[in-house]
C-alpha positions in Angstrom: -20.1 -3.7 5.2 -21.0 -1.3 7.9 -22.4 1.3 8.2 -24.4 0.5 5.1 -25.5 3.4 2.9 -24.7 6.1 5.4 -24.2 9.2 3.4 -23.8 11.6 6.4 -20.1 12.2 7.1 -20.3 15.5 8.9 -17.5 16.8 6.7 -15.1 14.2 7.7 -13.0 12.5 5.1 -14.1 8.9 4.5 -11.9 5.8 4.5 -12.9 2.3 3.3 -11.1 -0.3 5.4 -10.9 -3.8 3.7 -9.6 -6.7 5.8 -10.9 -10.1 6.4 -9.7 -10.0 10.1 -12.4 -8.4 12.1 -9.9 -7.4 14.9 -7.7 -5.6 12.3 -10.7 -3.8 10.8 -12.1 -2.7 14.1 -8.8 -1.5 15.5 -8.0 0.4 12.3 -11.5 1.9 12.3 -11.2 3.0 15.9 -7.8 4.7 15.2 -9.2 6.5 12.2 -12.4 7.6 13.9 -10.4 8.9 16.9 -8.4 11.0 14.3 -11.6 12.5 12.9 -12.2 10.2 9.9 -15.5 8.6 8.9 -15.0 4.9 8.2 -16.7 2.2 6.2 -15.5 -1.4 6.5 -15.6 -4.5 4.2 -14.2 -8.0 4.6 -13.7 -8.8 0.9 -13.5 -7.4 -2.6 -17.2 -7.7 -3.3 -18.2 -5.8 -0.3 -15.6 -3.2 -1.0 -16.8 -2.6 -4.5 -20.3 -2.4 -3.3 -19.3 0.2 -0.7 -17.5 2.3 -3.3 -20.6 2.2 -5.5 -23.1 3.0 -2.7 -21.3 5.2 -0.2 -20.6 8.7 -1.6 -17.3 10.5 -0.7 -14.9 7.7 0.0 -11.5 9.3 -0.3 -9.2 6.4 0.6 -9.2 2.6 0.4 -7.0 1.0 3.0 -6.9 -2.7 2.0 -5.1 -5.8 3.2 -3.6 -7.8 0.4 -4.3 -11.3 1.8 -8.1 -11.4 2.0 -8.5 -15.2 2.0 -11.0 -14.9 -0.9 -10.8 -15.7 -4.5 -10.0 -12.0 -5.0 -7.4 -10.2 -3.1 -6.3 -6.7 -2.2 -4.1 -6.6 -5.4 -7.2 -7.1 -7.5 -9.1 -4.6 -5.5 -6.3 -2.0 -5.8 -6.4 -2.5 -9.7 -10.2 -2.1 -9.7 -10.1 1.1 -7.7 -7.3 2.4 -9.8 -9.4 2.0 -13.0 -12.9 2.8 -11.7 -12.3 5.4 -9.0 -9.2 7.4 -10.0 -9.8 10.1 -7.4 -9.7 7.5 -4.5 -6.4 7.0 -2.8 -5.1 3.4 -2.3 -3.1 2.1 0.6 -2.2 -1.6 0.5 -1.1 -3.4 3.6 0.3 -6.9 4.5 2.3 -8.6 7.1 2.6 -11.7 5.0 2.9 -10.8 1.3 5.3 -8.4 -0.3 3.7 -7.2 -3.5 5.6 -7.2 -6.8 6.3 -3.7 -8.2 3.7 -4.2 -10.9 1.0 -5.2 -8.3 1.0 -1.7 -6.7 -0.7 0.9 -8.9 1.4 4.0 -9.5 -0.7 6.2 -7.3 -0.9 3.6 -4.5 1.4 2.9 -1.6 2.3 -0.2 0.5 2.5 -0.3 4.3 4.0 -3.4 5.9 2.1 -4.8 8.9 2.5 -4.2 11.8 2.6 -0.5 11.1 2.5 2.3 13.8 -0.7 4.2 14.0 1.0 7.5 13.3 2.5 6.3 10.1 -0.8 4.9 8.9 -2.6 8.2 9.7 0.1 10.2 8.0 -0.3 8.0 4.9 -4.1 8.4 4.9 -3.8 12.1 5.3 -1.2 12.3 2.5 -3.5 10.3 0.1 -6.4 12.7 0.9 -4.2 15.8 0.2 -3.2 14.2 -3.1 -6.7 13.1 -4.2 -9.3 15.2 -5.9 -12.6 15.0 -4.0 
């Protein structure tokens, strides 16, 4: 997870990016930072939960579904839905189409590859809907 324990966000909304592919994480983080967001990244569910517990102010979790771990993005989305009800959830995948019951009611699904503008609009929409 990086940056670890950084609580200074300079007023920027924070997005947790969860993807086991470093190139995807880095690219997504760069896009979000260029749009004015603060980002935290994780490569698996355990790191993501740790980040949510340790970094204050995360407003949206943007997670890939296929994390090549024993726990996947579907498990993470359910966990976030239960434990952090004010955090928006965006699930993504280019391989897996989630079943309707796999996506929490307040979450959304973006199929990869997605255009940056659509991803940014979805993140902004989640932040507008969430309670800080």
